Each structure stands twice: as C-alpha cells, then as structure tokens.
C-alpha positions, 0 to 999 in steps of 0.5 A: 196895222202899221201905217208904213205897210201901205202906200197910196197908189197914185203914180209916184205918190209914196214911192221910194223910187222915181216913177217910170216915165211912161206912166206919169204925166205932169198934167192930166190929159183929156180922156181918150176918144172912143176907139174906131170900132163900135162901142156902147154905153157901159152898164152900171157895174153895181148891177152885174149878176152873179158877183159879190157887192161891188166895193166903192172906188175908195182906196182901202188898206187892210188885212184879210185871210192873213194878207195885206190887201190894198183895194183900189190902188190907183194906177195913172196911165200915160194919157192920164186915165186912172185904173184900179187894182187890188194888190195882195202882199204878205201881211208884213212889210217885205221887200223884194217881192216878185209880182204875179199880175192877173189882168181881165175884164170880169171884175177884180172883186169877183171870186172863183169860188162863187162862179164855178159850176159843179160840172166844171170839176173844180173842188171848193177846197182848191180855192181861197175866198180871195181867188179871182175868176180864172186867176191865181189865188192870192192866199197861196201865192202870198204865203210863198213870197209873192205879191198878186195884183188883180187889175180892172183894165181901162173902161172895165168896172170902175176904171176910167176910159173906154174899154178896148177888147184886146188889141194895141190900146189894151196891150200898151196899158198892160205893159205900163202896169207891168212897169209900174208894178216893178217900180214899187218899193216892195217889188223885186222888179220882176213880174209874171203873168198867169191865168186862163182864157182872157187872162191868158190871151192878154199875156200874148199881147203884152209879151209881144211888146217885151216890157223889160220887167215881164220875166215869165208868162204862163198862158193857160189856154187862150185863143190867139186868132180872133177870127178863126178861133173866137168868132168865125169857125171856118168862116161860119159865125159863132152865135152862142159864146160870143154874145155871152162873152160880149155881155160879160164885158159891158160893165163900166162907168164909161163906154165899152167896145161892142164885141158882138156888134163888131163881129157881126159887122165884119164877116170877112177878115179886114182892118178890124180883125187885123187890129186884134192880131198878135205878133207872137214871134216877138215874144221872148219871155220864158213861157210855160204854155198849157193847151188842151185837146178838150176845148175845140171851138174855143182855145185848143187851136190858138194855144197850140198855134201860139206855142209854135210861133212864139219866139221864146228861147225857153218855152215848155208845152203841156197839152191835156185833155181835162176840163180846163178850169179844174186842170188849172186849179188842181193842186199838182198843177199849181205846184208846177206853176210855183216851180216855174215862177220860183225859177224865173221870178225868184232866181231859185234853183228848180227842176224847170230847166230839166222839164221836157219841152213837150208833155202830151196826154194821149187819150183813150177816152175821157177818163183813160189816158197816159202822159208822154214826153216829147221833144217838139210840137207838132211831132216830127215822127208823125207819118201822115196817112190818107184815109179815102172816102167811099161815099157809096159805102159810107166808109173810110178806106186805105185804098181809093175806090171808084167814083161815087157820091152821097146826098143828105138834106142840108138842114137835117141830114148827115154823112157818116164814114167809118174805118175799123182798125185791126191793129192799135193806132195812135193819131196825134196832131193836125188832121185835114178833111178834103172833100169834093162837094156840091150844093144842090139848091144853094150857092153856099154850104156850111160844113160841120165835121166831127171825128169820133171814136167808137168802141168794139160794140160801135158805141160812142166813146166820149172825151172831155169837151168845153170845160164841163162835159165828158161825152164830146168828140175826138176833134172838130172842124168847120168850113163855109164853102165860099171861104175855101180860098187858101193862103198858100204861104201859110197852109201845109198839107196837114193844116189848111189856112184859109184867107177868109178875105172874100167869098166865092159862091159854089157853081150849081152842078159843079163838084168843088174841092174844099180843105177843112182844118180839123183842130189838133187832137190825140186819140188811141184806137185799139183793134176792133175800134172805129174812127168815124167822120161825121159831116153835116150842115149844123152843129154836131154837138148841141146839148149843153147844160142850162146857163153854161157857156157853149159854142153854137152856130145858128146863122147858116146858109144851108138849103136843099141837099149837100152832095159829097163826091169821092173815089176816082177823080175825086180825091176826098180823104181824111189825112191823119198823123199816125204816130209810130211806137218808139222802139225800146232800144 
C-alpha cells in the first residue's frame, strides 16, 4: 500500500489544508468536567458483550474488503479532547470524495451482521462484514465514490472525555467533526448523515446548528422528544427499553451520563429535559426523513413530528409499516439513499427533485398494504369524525348515547369499545381519545390505549410492531391522569400536547375529562371489519421474544377500579381522521 494513501489523523497533521479554527487549540486544555446531570464510571470497553474484540487505540491504515481503512483516526476537539474514528475510502487515493458520517455510541468496531436477530427480517446478504450497527455499509458506499466515517463520540469506548447522551455538548462535538471531515485533503467539502435510531436523532441535533459542510441528512426513524417518546409515555415511566439503552452506553474509559438514573430522578419536565430539546425549526439542510407506523412506543411519533417542524425547504417524507432495520437495509431503499446523496453531495442529476413530497404506506394488515403519494403531512383532506363511546354497550357509535359508565379492575381489567363498519373506511393520521374517567380507590390512574383492527370473523388483525413482530396494534396511546394538563398553544383538536410539568390528583367521586394522544397510524377497514379501542391499566402488548428490546411500563399507580363515563353530558369519544377517496377526474 502506498504510504501517501494515508494521513495521520491528528488535527492539522499531514493535511494539505489549514485545520478549521474550531477544531484545534495551541495547547491541550484540561479534560472537561462532568456534566450537570448524573454520571457514572465507565465499564471497561473490552468487556462489552456481543461485540467483536475491541481493537487497541493504535492508529492503523490498511486495506480490507477492497477499501482503504484508517482505524482510530484521531480527531482533536476544540477543548483538547481526542476522539476516535474509523474512516473508509476507496482502495486508491482519490480526491473530491463526499463523506457519509455515522455517529453513534454502540462502538465503531461493532458490526450489524453480528447483531441483528432473525426476527428483525434483515437478510445477511444485504450487509458487508464492515457494516456498523444501524449505519451505512462502507463497502457499498465506497464503491460508489464516497468516504464513510464511523465515530465513537466523546466518552464512548476509547474516545476521551465524559459521554453526553445527546444535548448541546454532543451536538457541538458532532458539528466540529463535520467541519474536520470536510477539511480533509481527499474530501470534496460535503458531508451527509444517515442511520437509524440514535444515528438518526443526532442528525436533528447537529443539523439545528447548521454546520456549513452538512449538505444533506437522512434520519431513518428517531425520537425527537426525549420525555414524551423515549422516557415517559403520557407521563407513565417506560421501564423496559430505557434501562437497556442506558446499559448500551456505559462502555468507556472515563465516565458516562447515567441516563436511567437521570430519567428516574426527573419525572416531570424540567431543566434536564429542556437540555435535550432540539430546535428543529433551525434545520435547513435537505432532508430525506423516513418514519414508520410500526414503532409505537419509540420512534413513530418523533420522526413525524420532526418532519413537520424542520425548516428545510427541500424535505421529503416516507412512512412505512415494516420492521425498521429490515426496511433501512433493504436494497431498494439503499438505492433511494444513493440517489438522494448523489444529488446533494455529488451534484449529480437524479430524480430526487421530482420525488413526491410524501409517500405513505396504507395498511390493511402486517403483510397487505399499498403505497400512495401525497403532497403534505398531515393530510389536508382528512375529515375528522367523532366515534362516541357507549360504556353500557361497550361500543363506539356515530351518535351520542344516554349517559352510562363502565368499571374495570384497575390492575387486571379492561374496557373494550367496538364499531363495525358497513363500508370501506381509511383512517390515516393523528387520533385522539377523550375520556371522562374516575379512579375509585386512588388519586391517580394510568391509562393504556390500543386501537386494533378485527376481521369479519372478529379475529385480531396484526400489524408490524417494534422491529420484530407482526401481531401488533394499529396504534397506541398512554396517559397518567395526573398529567392531563394541556399546553393550549401547542394542542390541536386531533393531537393533545400535555405539559407534564406538574401533577393534579383526581378528586374521588368526580368524573374528570382527559385527552389521550394516539400516535399516528394508517389503517384501512373494509365492510364487515371492526375498529376496537382497548382501555386498561397496564401494557396491552406484553409478549416479547427473549432478550430483544421491548417497551414496558411496570411502575404504575393503579389501585381499586377505573370508571369510564360516556354519553349525555360526558362527551367521551375517539376522534379519527377519515381520508376520502380521491376522485378519478
């Protein structure tokens, strides 16, 4: 291998350009202090389970799988902290390479083909052995004229410093790395970002800072509201995925933010949660945003909210109902990403400018669906209709009934409300469930809601769910009744927005109205099929495969009985967005 093919990766060293002023300092600064929020000692990165052996921190430049790889390229941040990156390029020295940046905490040495479970639907032949977890495949992209940089953030694995789980510090670090990558002698000065989950969320954070070389982003499913989507669903603490996610970011030679401890210590929105906010309106980079109906409890809501709010003049949305990792790595979707990045990072003429602004999957079941193009999200032609709850008959009706109520055991019972359609109906968008509730024997209640589809024989129709399953709901919603206070400025009739900044106990014996956000979905019902609303005091979907990530809520406040009032003066109803069929004219 020719010596000139590699450059030592300390800031400015071996570079033919002047280093960016943000990235280098004349003198090493003292290593940063711990962040304001709780941290913990890192766990030896070499002991991480389900990972290949951790390479030492030594810099190496070598060829593998037809690529030139620089392992442990050192990037010196503006405060003197050194972090490590693996950089893959075509196996010959080529200039004017655009860069795809994968930024995540799971270890740049980790490999997707060693992680994905069979239930994920990811086919082994879709990935090269160099593909990082939830990240772009260097073998594919380098063969098409790109460099791929995979970075271990500050405090993760062997990178120095304290690991910050999102927020301002990580955002600024990522922006500095983008500037550094653009300044390399082999770079064309343009950087793009792509990836799933964490590797998507960081794109929101850094794009809001508008680093000049960031030419395009491709967030593929990520929450954008830490409190409402990641940690407290409707104010109910999530206790399954978060401890697992917190464990996944504990590998460090220094200290790491203790996410699980911080989440438990901050049950209401305060400065901790505001430190994780994203100024989505500040994002101006071209964006190809991919969301799903199938990740309720994690990414569905946040990806769609991000698309609505980002300020990019050039933005496209695709919403699918598949398993998220399989959808990301599927060859046809990789080709879409290539067209997108070729257009914005290589200035090639592609069909991207002619793409429909919105492409939706319209679902009949987990395995039966069609795709449709639209002009906007949410759909402007949605006609919102109230389906009234009749507690006595446990039904949803087109007309409001006389007042009645239904009781169920707060810990073991449930209420079910059905409506059978006599004509085809499509429900696509935001739903809201308004309930008049009472807690008999408690001052609070945790409400779990599932919208389900039943076929003509009243059997449950499953949908893709949480990356692994095909027996999930059409949609989910949650609310802790004491968190019922709304932000009137941000709420709409179809999408309540709760403040979560205080708790208001229920008054015994007094029916109280609550509005529950149902996360967006798309479902078609044909004549004879049924929409069912299930309401209960615990997770409605509980069964998961062993050792796989799954959302759970096990720290609950339910006692005694829950009472649902409807009809008469109690306007309990499900508000649904009915989509009229387009005329053929």
